[in-house]
C-alpha positions in Angstrom: 4.4 12.3 -2.0 6.2 14.4 0.5 7.1 12.9 3.8 6.0 14.8 6.9 6.1 14.1 10.6 3.3 16.0 12.2 3.1 14.7 15.8 0.4 15.6 18.2 0.5 18.4 20.7 1.2 17.7 24.4 -1.9 16.9 26.3 -3.9 16.0 23.2 -6.2 13.0 23.1 -4.9 9.8 21.5 -6.7 8.4 18.4 -9.1 5.6 19.2 -9.6 2.9 16.5 -11.7 -0.2 16.9 -13.6 -2.6 14.7 -17.0 -2.4 16.4 -18.3 1.0 15.3 -19.3 2.8 12.1 -16.9 3.2 9.2 -15.5 6.7 8.8 -15.0 6.6 5.0 -16.2 4.8 2.0 -13.9 1.9 1.0 -12.1 2.5 -2.3 -9.5 -0.2 -2.6 -8.0 -2.2 -5.5 -9.3 -5.5 -4.1 -12.7 -4.8 -5.6 -15.5 -3.3 -3.6 -15.3 -5.0 -0.2 -16.3 -2.9 2.8 -13.5 -1.6 4.9 -13.3 -2.8 8.6 -15.5 -0.5 10.7 -13.4 2.1 12.5 -14.2 4.4 15.4 -12.0 7.5 15.6 -11.6 10.8 17.4 -10.8 14.1 15.7 -7.1 15.1 15.8 -3.7 15.0 14.1 -1.9 11.7 14.4 1.4 10.9 12.7 0.9 11.8 9.0 -2.9 11.8 9.2 -5.7 14.3 10.2 -9.1 13.1 11.3 -11.7 15.9 10.6 -15.5 16.0 11.0 -17.1 17.2 7.7 -20.8 17.0 7.2 -21.3 15.1 10.5 -18.8 12.4 9.4 -15.2 11.9 10.5 -12.9 11.7 7.5 -9.2 10.9 7.3 -6.8 13.0 5.4 -3.1 12.4 4.6 -0.5 15.0 3.8 0.7 14.6 0.2 2.5 17.9 -0.5 4.3 20.6 1.4 4.4 22.9 -1.6 1.9 25.7 -0.9 3.3 27.9 -3.7 0.4 27.2 -6.0 -2.3 27.5 -3.4 -4.5 30.6 -3.1 -4.2 31.4 0.6 -7.2 33.7 0.2 -9.2 30.6 1.0 -8.0 30.9 4.6 -10.9 32.6 6.4 -13.4 31.8 9.1 -15.9 31.1 6.3 -14.2 27.9 5.3 -12.5 26.9 8.5 -13.2 23.2 9.0 -11.4 22.2 12.2 -8.9 23.3 14.8 -6.6 21.1 16.8 -4.0 21.5 19.5 -3.2 24.2 22.1 -3.5 27.6 20.7 -5.1 26.3 17.5 -1.7 24.8 16.5 -3.5 23.1 13.5 -6.2 24.7 11.4 -7.8 23.0 8.4 -9.6 24.9 5.6 -11.7 23.9 2.7 -9.8 24.5 -0.5 -11.9 26.4 -3.0 -10.2 24.6 -5.8 -11.6 21.3 -4.5 -15.2 21.9 -3.5 -15.9 18.2 -3.0 -13.3 18.2 -0.2 -11.0 15.6 -1.7 -8.3 18.0 -0.4 -8.1 20.4 2.5 -5.5 22.9 3.4 -3.8 22.4 6.8 -1.9 25.2 8.4 0.4 24.4 11.3 3.9 23.0 12.0 5.1 22.4 8.4 1.7 23.1 6.8 0.5 21.2 3.8 -2.3 20.0 1.5 -4.2 17.1 2.8 -6.0 14.6 0.6 -8.7 12.2 1.6 -7.3 8.8 2.4 -10.1 6.1 2.5 -9.3 3.0 4.5 -8.3 0.1 2.3 -8.4 -2.8 4.7 -10.3 -6.0 3.7 -12.0 -8.6 5.8 -10.4 -12.0 6.6 -13.2 -13.6 4.6 -11.9 -11.9 1.4 -8.5 -13.3 2.0 -9.9 -16.8 2.6 -11.8 -16.5 -0.7 -8.6 -15.7 -2.5 -7.0 -18.8 -1.0 -9.8 -20.9 -2.5 -9.4 -19.3 -5.9 -7.0 -20.0 -8.7 -4.6 -17.4 -7.4 -1.2 -17.4 -5.7 -1.5 -15.6 -2.3 1.6 -13.9 -0.9 1.5 -12.8 2.8 4.0 -10.0 3.4 6.0 -11.3 0.3 6.1 -15.0 1.3 3.8 -17.6 -0.2 0.7 -18.4 1.9 -1.2 -20.5 -0.6 -1.1 -21.5 -4.3 2.6 -22.6 -4.3 1.7 -25.5 -6.7 -0.1 -22.9 -9.1 3.1 -20.9 -9.2 5.3 -23.9 -9.8 3.1 -25.0 -12.7 3.4 -21.5 -14.2 7.2 -21.4 -13.8 7.6 -24.9 -15.3 5.7 -23.8 -18.4 7.7 -20.7 -18.8 11.0 -22.7 -18.6 9.7 -24.6 -21.6 8.7 -21.4 -23.4 5.0 -22.3 -23.2 2.4 -19.5 -22.9 1.0 -19.3 -19.4 -0.5 -16.8 -17.0 -1.0 -16.6 -13.2 -2.9 -14.3 -10.8 -0.8 -13.1 -7.8 -2.4 -11.6 -4.7 -0.2 -9.6 -2.4 -1.5 -9.4 1.1 0.1 -7.2 3.7 -0.4 -6.9 7.4 0.7 -3.8 9.4 4.3 -3.4 10.4 5.1 -3.6 14.1 8.1 -1.3 13.6 6.1 2.0 13.5 5.1 4.5 16.2 2.0 3.8 18.2 0.3 6.9 16.7 0.9 5.8 13.2 -0.1 2.2 14.0 -3.4 3.4 15.2 -4.0 5.9 12.4 -3.3 3.3 9.7 -5.1 0.4 11.5 -8.0 0.5 9.0 -5.7 0.0 6.1 -4.7 -3.6 7.1 -4.8 -6.3 6.0 -4.8 -5.0 2.4 -4.8 -6.9 -0.9 -3.4 -6.0 -4.3 -3.7 -8.1 -7.4 -1.7 -8.5 -10.5 -1.7 -10.8 -13.5 1.6 -12.2 -14.9 1.4 -13.4 -18.5 4.0 -15.1 -20.6 3.5 -15.4 -24.4 6.6 -17.5 -25.0 8.9 -14.5 -25.5 7.9 -11.7 -23.1 6.5 -11.4 -19.5 3.8 -8.8 -18.9 2.8 -7.8 -15.4 -0.6 -6.0 -15.2 -2.8 -4.5 -12.4 -5.9 -6.5 -11.6 -9.1 -6.0 -9.7 -11.2 -8.8 -8.1 -14.9 -8.3 -9.0 -17.6 -10.8 -8.2 -15.0 -13.5 -7.6 -13.4 -12.8 -11.0 -10.0 -11.3 -11.7 -10.2 -8.5 -14.2 -7.3 -6.5 -15.7 -7.7 -2.9 -14.4 -7.8 -0.8 -17.6 -7.9 2.6 -16.1 -5.9 5.8 -16.6 -3.0 4.3 -14.6 -2.8 1.1 -16.7 0.2 2.2 -18.9 2.1 3.4 -15.8 1.4 0.3 -13.7 2.0 -2.3 -16.5 5.5 -3.7 -16.8 7.3 -5.7 -19.4 10.3 -8.0 -18.9 12.4 -10.5 -20.8 13.4 -12.9 -18.0 11.9 -14.6 -14.9 14.8 -15.6 -12.7 15.0 -17.7 -9.5 17.4 -17.0 -6.6 17.6 -18.8 -3.3 19.9 -19.2 -0.4 20.6 -18.4 3.2 20.4 -14.9 4.7 23.5 -12.9 3.7 23.7 -11.1 7.0 22.8 -12.0 10.6 20.7 -8.8 10.9 18.2 -9.9 8.2 14.7 -10.7 9.2 14.8 -14.1 7.4 17.1 -17.1 7.6 16.3 -18.5 4.1 14.8 -17.1 0.9 13.6 -18.4 -2.5 12.5 -15.6 -4.8 11.5 -15.1 -8.4 12.1 -11.8 -10.1 11.3 -10.3 -13.4 14.1 -8.5 -15.1 15.7 -7.6 -18.5 19.1 -8.8 -17.1 19.8 -12.4 -17.8 23.3 -12.5 -16.3 23.7 -10.4 -13.1 23.3 -12.0 -9.7 20.7 -10.9 -7.2 22.9 -8.5 -5.3 24.0 -6.7 -8.5 20.4 -6.3 -9.6 19.1 -5.0 -6.3 22.2 -2.8 -5.5 21.9 -1.1 -9.0 18.8 0.7 -7.7 21.1 2.9 -5.6 22.8 4.0 -8.7 21.7 6.8 -11.0 18.8 5.9 -13.3 21.1 5.0 -16.2 22.7 2.2 -14.2 19.6 0.8 -12.5 18.5 -2.6 -13.6 14.6 -2.8 -13.8 13.2 -5.7 -11.8 10.1 -6.8 -9.9 9.9 -9.5 -7.3 6.7 -11.5 -8.1 7.0 -14.6 -5.9 8.8 -15.3 -2.6 9.2 -18.0 0.0 10.9 -16.8 3.2 11.7 -18.4 6.5 11.1 -15.5 8.8 12.9 -15.0 12.1 11.2 -14.1 15.3 12.0 -10.4 14.9 10.2 -10.1 11.5 8.1 -6.9 11.8 4.8 -8.2 10.6 1.7 -8.2 12.8 -0.5 -11.3 12.4 -3.7 -11.4 10.3 -6.6 -10.4 12.5 
């Protein structure tokens, strides 16, 4: 996905998001069918998003490609103009004939690009509370929020080479270290939940994508399953004090999956900056952090 900084034109309105009006899109998140927080917005271009009225409904689109080489610009006409924004029509959005259901639109303006519908993915606090009361480990921004004893039982069994499995729920709140425009445009995406299942058969660890449906955790067997499922030989534990004063935590205790049974944490993580032949595959699956006051996580709300 290509990065793009769009920015809004001088004198334009600011986007308005709240939780007391009608939802702008249908929720389509991996947490399993919960309605997104209700959002009220105004049309416009904010950060990397465009809010466009289509069929009487404001929909949100996100730039995902700047490559217009394979787009038939013959579709640019008044017949399929959807929306104008900014002084002098700085931004113009058109229906793409290749995508009649408007999953994508063509935006012409500073940088241009193809915009794809981006449904809000935020979940309600009640869904997070339900996860806390289930047999799952809940991580909030990477640090254990509930289910620590469930994780410890799983880890103890794996150390004895006993088969075991655990559901891990990753919950994220919005970062406070983003621009106000982006913070507002993405407000409906938070808090968000992602689920995975970690299984150990006595020899190998398998990390699979999971959905939560009717209070049950179900492995997500879709077209992305093979891409999203990972296999590892080791589950390793690292803990200690923050290595540098600038870090947002003072203490960490993390567990990572990897095929490397000897390298230390720094060697594994720093290998990601090497070429692909030198990178050590790994995935952090459980963490317990002592956050400092400057940790950039907005509270659950």
